[in-house]
C-alpha positions, 0 to 999 in steps of 0.5 A: 500500499501507498502511504496514506493508502486508504481500503474503505469510504469510511476509512478516507473521511476517518483518516481526514478527520484524525488529522483535523482533530490532532493537528489543527485542533491541537494548533486551536488548543495551543492558541487558546492555552497563548492566549491565556498566557498572553499571546495574541493579545486582541487577535489570532493566527487568523490567516494560518488557520484559514490556511489549515482549515479551507483546503480540507474543506475543499479536499471533503468538496473534491471527495463528494462530488468529484466536479473538475473544478476544486472551486466548484466543489468547495463551493458545493460541499459549503452550501450542502454538507456545511449548511446541514451543520450550520446553516448559513453558508448557502447563499454565501458559498460561493463568495467564502470560496472566492473570498477567503480560499482563494485569496489565501491560496494565491496570496497573502492577503484577502481581497474585497470582491467587488461587483459593480459598485456593490462590494463585499468585505471580510471580518475574521474572528477566533471563538466568537462562533455566534457571530459566524456567517453573520452579515455586517453592512459597513455602507450602502453598498459594503457588506462584510461577511464575519468568518469565526475560524473556531466555528468553522473548524466545529463545522468541519469536524461535524461534516466528516462525522456525518460523512462517516455515516454515510454510503459512497459506494466505493468512489470516495476511497477511489477518488482518496486514494487516486490523490497519492500519485500524480503520473506525470507521463499521463499527458501527451508531452504537448499538453504538459505543463513547463513545471511538468516538464522540468519535473520529468527532467529533475526525476530522470537525474534522481532514477 
């Protein structure tokens, strides 16, 4: 078996849940402990927490929905599975995908979304679960979506636990295990990216 390979749909979700609780959950507890000792006064490592949690949500979406676009998978899992455990995601899923995940996946700052004269801003918090996903009107054409990092972690846990109890007919284990290998030779030469071509050359010098 490859490192990380699973043998059932249930095991795939349990493996994600185990890392989520063991790594992200432990990090959250360290932040709580640190704040009690005077670290992070009035703040928290918001960017780091979102960079840890949004890719996990995207992975869950990728297992469940299997669209070609990971952004579409994230949007789908937010508006369906996350909505089922915490009302408020539906009707905001595409915005959350672009506002939080894409900004911090590709840049080092969150961005404001604009559509004509309308603007969507962001508010990020730690341990302010009651305001998670609330809309805050900041001006006539400016609305902020409040995002609480601890509430999102709780919702991730709940989505994983629900997924473990469902029947997925074997497609989750197949998709999960397919993540573990990337065949650089699978594409025709003309379809390979510059980086893929360079990686093939580099591998040739090692093996």
